[in-house]
N, CA, C and O of each residue as an XYZ file, in Angstrom:
272
protein
N      17.929     -0.565     -0.022
C      16.876      0.150     -0.194
C      16.242      0.870      1.045
O      15.817      0.193      1.981
N      16.179      2.183      1.056
C      15.723      2.715      2.397
C      14.281      3.152      2.348
O      13.725      3.448      3.406
N      13.526      3.227      1.013
C      12.021      3.651      0.983
C      11.450      2.919      0.078
O      12.049      2.688     -0.972
N      10.224      2.433      0.308
C       9.342      1.829     -0.656
C       7.933      2.659     -0.918
O       7.354      3.183      0.033
N       7.514      2.728     -2.018
C       6.292      3.486     -2.384
C       5.099      2.801     -2.616
O       5.203      1.847     -3.386
N       3.933      3.045     -2.132
C       2.847      2.280     -2.406
C       1.602      3.305     -2.913
O       1.281      4.368     -2.381
N       1.141      2.822     -3.819
C      -0.078      3.477     -4.338
C      -1.327      2.792     -3.655
O      -1.538      1.580     -3.694
N      -2.029      3.608     -3.102
C      -3.196      3.309     -2.387
C      -4.571      3.897     -2.884
O      -4.691      5.110     -3.055
N      -5.542      3.072     -3.099
C      -6.913      3.458     -3.830
C      -7.844      2.785     -2.984
O      -7.647      1.790     -2.286
N      -9.076      3.579     -3.165
C     -10.390      3.033     -2.413
C     -10.653      1.818     -3.423
O     -10.346      1.897     -4.613
N     -11.178      0.814     -2.916
C     -11.552     -0.459     -3.784
C     -13.100     -0.257     -3.852
O     -13.771      0.267     -2.963
N     -13.613     -0.798     -5.152
C     -15.068     -0.414     -5.750
C     -15.891     -0.845     -4.619
O     -16.834     -0.237     -4.112
N     -15.309     -2.187     -4.237
C     -16.289     -3.161     -3.331
C     -16.153     -2.552     -1.813
O     -16.741     -3.100     -0.881
N     -15.457     -1.551     -1.650
C     -14.990     -0.906     -0.212
C     -13.833     -1.549      0.412
O     -13.463     -2.709      0.229
N     -13.273     -0.611      1.216
C     -11.833     -0.768      1.813
C     -10.796     -0.316      0.857
O     -11.098      0.526      0.011
N      -9.654     -0.782      0.918
C      -8.553     -0.069      0.248
C      -7.672     -0.956     -0.272
O      -7.659     -2.052      0.289
N      -6.792     -0.769     -1.356
C      -5.819     -1.539     -1.869
C      -4.646     -0.829     -1.934
O      -4.606      0.375     -2.187
N      -3.550     -1.620     -1.686
C      -2.169     -1.068     -2.045
C      -1.191     -1.698     -2.949
O      -0.980     -2.899     -2.776
N      -0.643     -1.160     -3.761
C       0.341     -1.866     -4.608
C       1.782     -1.091     -4.675
O       1.879      0.092     -4.998
N       2.818     -1.877     -4.346
C       4.116     -1.297     -4.448
C       4.386     -0.890     -5.844
O       4.018     -1.586     -6.791
N       5.049      0.271     -5.993
C       5.521      0.734     -7.363
C       6.690      0.144     -7.893
O       6.925      0.240     -9.097
N       7.564     -0.547     -7.007
C       8.752     -1.060     -7.577
C       9.014     -2.644     -7.240
O       9.951     -3.246     -7.765
N       8.235     -3.181     -6.450
C       8.114     -4.520     -6.308
C       6.694     -5.220     -6.528
O       5.648     -4.652     -6.842
N       6.888     -6.547     -6.299
C       5.512     -7.357     -6.673
C       4.872     -7.438     -5.245
O       4.877     -8.542     -4.702
N       4.365     -6.455     -4.639
C       3.679     -6.617     -3.240
C       2.266     -5.729     -3.545
O       2.156     -4.604     -4.033
N       1.358     -6.555     -3.127
C      -0.167     -6.105     -3.196
C      -0.697     -6.663     -2.023
O      -0.421     -7.790     -1.611
N      -1.631     -5.685     -1.366
C      -2.319     -6.055     -0.323
C      -3.765     -5.248     -0.119
O      -3.896     -4.219     -0.782
N      -4.708     -5.594      0.637
C      -5.916     -4.771      0.728
C      -6.355     -4.999      2.252
O      -6.001     -5.943      2.958
N      -7.215     -3.922      2.620
C      -7.948     -4.109      3.893
C      -9.035     -3.199      4.058
O      -9.139     -2.208      3.335
N      -9.869     -3.474      4.983
C     -11.279     -2.447      5.138
C     -10.999     -1.281      5.388
O     -11.598     -0.400      4.771
N      -9.993     -0.934      6.382
C      -9.749      0.473      7.002
C      -8.294      0.912      6.409
O      -7.463      0.179      5.872
N      -8.229      2.137      6.626
C      -6.714      2.568      6.281
C      -5.750      2.229      7.359
O      -4.601      1.957      7.009
N      -6.061      2.207      8.650
C      -5.244      1.589      9.636
C      -5.050      0.117      9.443
O      -3.984     -0.387      9.795
N      -5.900     -0.534      8.965
C      -5.795     -2.053      8.644
C      -5.022     -2.305      7.519
O      -4.293     -3.292      7.422
N      -5.177     -1.283      6.494
C      -4.221     -1.322      5.412
C      -2.546     -1.132      5.838
O      -1.644     -1.871      5.442
N      -2.412     -0.140      6.597
C      -0.953      0.021      6.900
C      -0.280     -1.154      7.701
O       0.932     -1.370      7.683
N      -1.255     -1.926      8.444
C      -0.593     -3.101      8.956
C      -0.534     -4.152      7.949
O       0.432     -4.915      7.961
N      -1.508     -4.289      7.029
C      -1.197     -5.287      6.145
C      -0.042     -5.008      5.223
O       0.557     -5.963      4.727
N       0.314     -3.775      4.956
C       1.504     -3.141      4.231
C       2.670     -3.648      4.967
O       3.582     -4.201      4.353
N       2.708     -3.470      6.456
C       3.844     -3.853      7.018
C       4.038     -5.345      6.906
O       5.127     -5.879      6.695
N       2.880     -5.976      7.067
C       3.107     -7.573      6.981
C       3.592     -8.074      5.745
O       4.377     -9.023      5.727
N       3.130     -7.430      4.548
C       3.403     -7.646      3.355
C       4.722     -7.582      3.015
O       5.229     -8.480      2.343
N       5.431     -6.503      3.445
C       6.823     -6.092      3.283
C       7.771     -7.018      4.083
O       8.882     -7.307      3.638
N       7.302     -7.491      5.309
C       8.017     -8.381      6.010
C       8.115     -9.601      5.200
O       9.209    -10.125      4.989
N       7.112    -10.033      4.778
C       6.961    -11.158      4.010
C       7.869    -11.175      2.607
O       8.346    -12.194      2.108
N       7.963    -10.223      2.238
C       8.531     -9.916      0.882
C      10.136    -10.052      0.987
O      10.801    -10.834      0.308
N      10.596     -9.242      1.862
C      12.044     -9.236      2.001
C      12.774     -9.960      2.954
O      12.173    -10.302      3.972
N      13.959    -10.259      2.821
C      14.667    -11.254      3.897
C      14.811    -10.240      5.119
O      14.737     -9.020      4.972
N      14.991    -10.776      6.150
C      15.079    -10.178      7.630
C      16.617     -9.185      7.302
O      17.720     -9.589      6.933
N      16.225     -8.012      7.557
C      17.346     -6.899      7.691
C      17.601     -6.437      6.312
O      18.520     -5.631      6.163
N      16.906     -6.835      5.249
C      16.941     -5.882      4.013
C      15.552     -5.269      3.797
O      15.251     -4.728      2.733
N      14.798     -5.360      4.737
C      13.304     -4.440      4.560
C      13.841     -2.843      4.234
O      14.936     -2.383      4.555
N      13.013     -2.313      3.683
C      13.243     -0.752      3.594
C      12.601     -0.169      4.995
O      11.671     -0.605      5.673
N      13.364      0.868      5.154
C      13.102      1.593      6.494
C      11.842      2.498      6.439
O      11.253      2.761      7.488
N      11.469      2.916      5.405
C      10.399      3.962      5.120
C       9.314      3.227      4.129
O       9.590      2.776      3.017
N       8.193      3.201      4.677
C       7.255      2.940      3.588
C       6.270      4.086      3.371
O       5.500      4.435      4.265
N       6.304      4.638      2.227
C       5.492      5.798      1.789
C       4.313      5.477      1.017
O       4.372      4.754      0.022
N       3.193      6.018      1.467
C       1.943      5.701      0.924
C       1.367      6.938      0.261
O       1.030      7.977      0.828
N       1.303      6.624     -1.178
C       0.483      7.832     -2.144
C      -0.953      7.287     -2.278
O      -1.269      6.182     -2.717
N      -1.799      8.300     -1.801
C      -3.243      7.723     -1.561
C      -3.871      8.634     -2.907
O      -3.684      9.836     -3.093
N      -4.466      7.931     -3.559
C      -5.111      8.345     -4.960
C      -6.377      8.298     -4.786
O      -6.836      7.159     -4.693
N      -7.397      9.508     -4.680
C      -8.586      9.413     -4.666
C      -9.167     10.060     -5.974
O      -8.841     11.146     -6.454
N     -10.209      9.058     -6.510
C     -10.572      9.386     -7.740
C     -11.944     10.126     -7.555
O     -12.560      9.897     -6.514
N     -12.401     10.873     -8.347
C     -13.576     11.816     -8.003
C     -14.141     12.159     -9.779
O     -13.389     12.439    -10.713
N     -15.376     12.051     -9.827
C     -15.965     12.637    -10.941
C     -16.867     13.724    -10.559
O     -17.614     13.651     -9.583
N     -16.779     14.841    -11.423
C     -17.661     16.012    -11.266
C     -18.182     16.163    -12.749
O     -17.590     15.755    -13.749
N     -19.550     16.905    -12.711
C     -20.128     17.320    -14.018
C     -19.552     18.553    -14.548
O     -19.336     19.546    -13.852
N     -19.300     18.462    -15.855
C     -18.839     19.503    -16.610
C     -19.474     20.920    -16.684
O     -18.971     21.785    -17.402
């Protein structure tokens, strides 16, 4: 695997969450920069050394409600 996709969302209580779309990896942090580091740490813990994906792609989902 060369690439791993993460869906990133703002958490209701503040901060951000990230969930891998193809693996059981979930993490959270207070800032986007902190989340990026948390994702790297989670990926290192999930995969055996030498088998980690080379690219971590973040899909940032922003939910917004507007009046009709």
